[in-house]
N, C-alpha and C positions, 0 to 999 in steps of 0.2 A: 576637447576635442575641436580641432577648427580653430577659426574660419578657415574654410579651404578655398582653393582659388574659384572663382564665380564660374569656369567651364564645367565643374565637379556639379553639388547639388546645391550651386548659388552659394554665398557666401553668409554661412552660418556657423555660429559658435554655439557649444554645449560646454557647459559647467557640469562636469561630473563629479558626484559624490562617491566613491568608491570603499569598497571592502575587499581588498584584495582584487579579485578581476569580477567580483560581482556588483552590478551598478545599484547603490541605494538610493539615489536620486539623479535628478539631471534639469537644469537650467537653460533653456534656449536663450540664446543673445541674439537679438537679431539687429537690424538698422545699419550693416554693412553695406547694403546696398541702394540705401536710400536714394529715390530719384525725385522725390517731390511732383511725381507726375498730378495727382489730383490739385494740386495748389495751380501749377502749371497751366491746365485747363481752363481756369478762372480767367486767363489771359489771352485766351485763343476764342475765335469766334464758334459756333456751333459745329461749322462746318470743318474747320481748322483742327479741333479737338479729335477728330478721328484718327488722325496719325498717331497720337499720342498713346491713343490705347491700346495700339500693337503691341507696345514695350511694357505691358504690365505682366501678361501670361505671356512669353516671348517662343511657348512650344505651340501654343494654340492662339494666336492673334486674332483669328475671325471670331473666336468667342467673345473677346473683349469686345472688336467692333459691333458685333450684332448687340449686345446687351446695351451699351452706349446709344447706338441707334433706335433701339426699340424704343428706350426711355423716352430720347427726345421726340420720337414719332407720337408718341403718347401726350406730351405737351401740346402738338401741334393738332392731335386727332385726327392723324391720318394714317394709312396702312399701303404697304407697298402692293403694286400690282402682282395678279396672283403669277406669272413667269418670274418676276423676280425674288418671290417669296420661296418659290421651288427650288430656285438657283444658290438662293442664302442657306436652305438647308443642306444641298448638295455639298456646297463649300464647307460649312461648318463639319459634315460628317469625314470630308475628306481630311481636314485636318485633326479631327478627332482621332482617325486612325495615324496618324502621322505621329500624332503625342503619346498615342501609346506604345508605338514602337519606339520612339525614343527611351521611353521608361523601359521597357521590356530589354533594350539592348544594354542602357546603362546600370539596368539591376543586375543583370549577368555580369558587367564586368566587375561590380560591388564585390561580387559572391564568386569569383574566378571563374565564373562559365564565360570565357571571353570569345569564343567564337559566335555567339548571339548576336553580339553588336553588328558583325560584319552581315549577317542576314537581315537583320531589322533595317540598317541603314540603307541597303539595297533597296528595298520597297520604299522606304522614305524619299529617297534619290527620285523616286519619279512621281511622287506626291509633289515635292519640291519643283521639278520639272513644268507640270502639270500648273501649278500657281504661277510660275515664270510665264508660261503661254498666255495665263488668262490676264495677269496683271503686270508684268514686265520686271516683279520681284518674286523672290523665291519664298521669303520669310513674311516681312513685314506688309503685307499687299495692299492693305486699307481699300480692299476692293467693296465698296459697299458707301451707301449714298441715302441722306435722309431722303425718304420716299421711293428707295428703289436701290440700284446698282450706279455704277458710272458706266458701264457699257454692257452689252450683249456677250455671251461667250464667243471666242472665236471661231473660224470654221475647223470642224475636227475635232474640238476640243471634246465635245462628249462623246466621240468614237476612241479617244484617246482614254477617258476615263472608262469607259466599258472594258477596254483593255486591261488596263491595269487592275480592275475588279477582277478578271477573271486571273492573273496572275497570282493576286494577293490570295485568292481562294485556294487555289493549288499549291500555294507556299506555306498557309498556316500548318498542314501537317509536321512540316520540317520543325516548324518551333517546337512543336508538342515532343517530337522526337528527343529534342536536346533538354529541356526542362520538363515537362509533366512529370514523368517518371523517374527522372534522375534523382538518384540515391541522396548524392551529394546536395543537390539542391532543395530537396523534401528535407534532409536534415538540417541545412541552414534557414528552413522559414517555417516548416511545420509546428506549430505552437509557438512561434517567435513573434514576440509584439503583439500579442493577442489583446484584444479590448472587446467589452461587450457592448451590445446594441444599447442599453441605457447610458452606459458612460459616452459612448460616442455621440449620442443625441443630445445628452447634456453639455458637452461639449462644441456642440453646431457642426461635427462633422457631416460630410455630405458627400455625394459620388459614388467612387468605388469604396472608398475607404468606411461608408457608412452600409452600403448595399452587402458588403462582406460580412457584416453582423449581422444579415439577418433582414434587414430593413429595404423594402423596397420602394425607397423614396427616389423619384427622378424627375426634375422639373419639367421636363419635355412630357408626361404624365400628369403630375400634379396642377402645373399651371402650364397648361400647353401654349406654343406661342408659334409663330409661321404656320405652317401646312401640318406639322406635327400630328394634329389630331386625325389627318388622313393618311396617315401612314400605319403601315403594323410592323411593330418589333416586339422584342420582348425585354424585360429589365431583369437583367443576369443578377441571381444573389447566391451568397453561400452564407453560412451560419457559423465555421468557426472562428472568425474576426481575426485572424492572424496573416501573418506575411504571406503565407501559401494561398491563403483564401482571397486576401486583393489581386495576387496574380491571377488566380482562376478569373476572377470577375473582370479584370480589363482584357484578357484573352478572348472571353468571351463577347465582349463588349466590342471588337474588332470584327468579328462575324455578325453582329446587328448593326453595323455603321454599312457594311457593304451591302447588307440585305436594304437599308434604308437609301442607299444610294441608288441601287439597280431599280427602286422603286420610281425614284425622282426620272431617271433614265427614261421609265417605260411612259411616265405618265407626264411629263414636261409638258404644259402649255405653251400655245405660242401669245404673242402680245407684246404690250410694252413693259419696258424693264424700269421705267420710272413713271412717277405720276406727272399728270400735265397740270402742273401748280406754279407759274413764275414766281410766286413768292417764297417756295419752299424748296423746288427743284429745280437743275438747271434746264433749260431747254435745248433741245436736240440741235444737232449741227446744223440739219437743213433750215431749222426755223431762224438760228441765228443768222442765216444766210439770205435769208429772205424777208424778215421783219425787223425793222428798227429798234420797235418795243422789245422783241427778244434779245436782242444785243444789250438792251441797257440792262434788263432783267439780269442778263448774265453777269455783267459788268459789275452791278450791284451785290449778287449773291457772293462774288469773287472776293470782293472788296470787304465788304460789311457782313455778309451772311446773313442766314435769315433770324429772322426773330420771332419766337414762338409768345404766346400771350403768358403773363406772370401764373405761376403755378408750381407745379413739383410732381415727379413721377419716379416711380422706380419700373426697370425690368429685368428680369434674372433670365437667364439662360442654363443648360445644362453643358458646363465645360466639360473637358475630359477630367479635370481635379474635382468638380461638384458645382454647387449651385454659385454661379459667378452673377452677382447683382449689381446695377448701376443705379444710383439715385441723384438726380438732376434737380437744380433749382432754377427757375427762370425769374427775373425780376422786370423783365419788359424791355431789356436792352438786347443789342447781339453778341453779348457775352453771357455764360451761364455765371450765377451766382455763387452756386456751390456745387462739385461734383465730387460723390462720396462711393467707391466701389467696397462692395461685401466680396471679399476675396476668400475662396475656399481653403486655399493653402494656408492661411492665418489660422483657421480652426483647426487644421491638422496638425502644425507644429505646435500649439499650445498643448495637444494631446501627446506630443512625445514622450513626456516624462512618466505616464504611465504606460506607455507600451514597453519602455526599458528597465523599469525598476523592476531589480530580482534576477535580471539577465547578464551574462558576460559582456564585457566593453567588447568583444569583437560581434556580438548580438546586435548592437547599436546600430553598425551599418546595415544590416538586414533590415532592421526595422524602420529605419529613417529612409532607405531606399523605396521601402514598399508603399510609404504614404504618398509618394509621388508629390512633393509640393516644388512650387518655385517661387524665389525667394522675389522675384520681381513683383509678384502679388504681396507679400509679406511686407517687405520694405518699400512701399511705393509714396 
């Protein structure tokens, strides 16, 4: 089965052993989309490597940015200013909503519920427009810097986010009307691709795939980062561990992300968006115009990049697909010695054989779609 063109679920091949229409075993064949991003980052400065992280999980690039920058900030022993940290959470949760919408729409297409894609991409388009307003790019925003953000949000951006959240909340019942009690959708997903909590943990699954088995593990709760400890949100779980349970978890996570975004809008503090450290963060434009030293620091950061002390650091975030972690090793130069990504999709793909054994070939599509993997994470 496959490999399919990369615009579907990524270029993944599955070697199926079948007895008639029943799958006896499956062997995932990865590597068709290998990008060499981890190796490429060793030849970029710590600033330049940020743009490469967007391409790993291209449906939620900001999760990639945030994990990498958090790891580098640990090397420097710094934290972003409060306003920057709150805005980072806002952008990350908007990307989570957008990623879940892509998953919901494409899963509908896979199971012949084609109308769902039109609804979900209607809302995702609003998120992409907000990202373009914020950064100039719709998807690969790279809107983060070591020590903060490249700029504050433009005028009217926060009001636009508030209007989107209102529309998103009002339209969620439409998704439920299409899928929640749809007998065809439930026949294709209930009991399909079931995995137990023990098997999911043993295979390193995280995110909605793990929470659908009843394990309430969320990096935002287990290993809090940014300002998540100050926010109120629930960790949705189900117990069936099948494709329908994974759908229910992600559907509820959209509501929780909306809830988080509203809290950020209500509590966003004023203040700087980058730390004031010329050896790490770019000086403000005002300082560059007024100080020769600031101009020199800007030039050195742009050409050489910041130089952290020797050491290593690991930072993890809760991406839409689970625990996304980045391990960075510094050797005292302006280039990272090693960057290693802990990708949640890799663990999900290795569990595919367990999900499809004993099911019909047609059910492989439902199981495959339900685990929401991105091959850019797997073959990186």
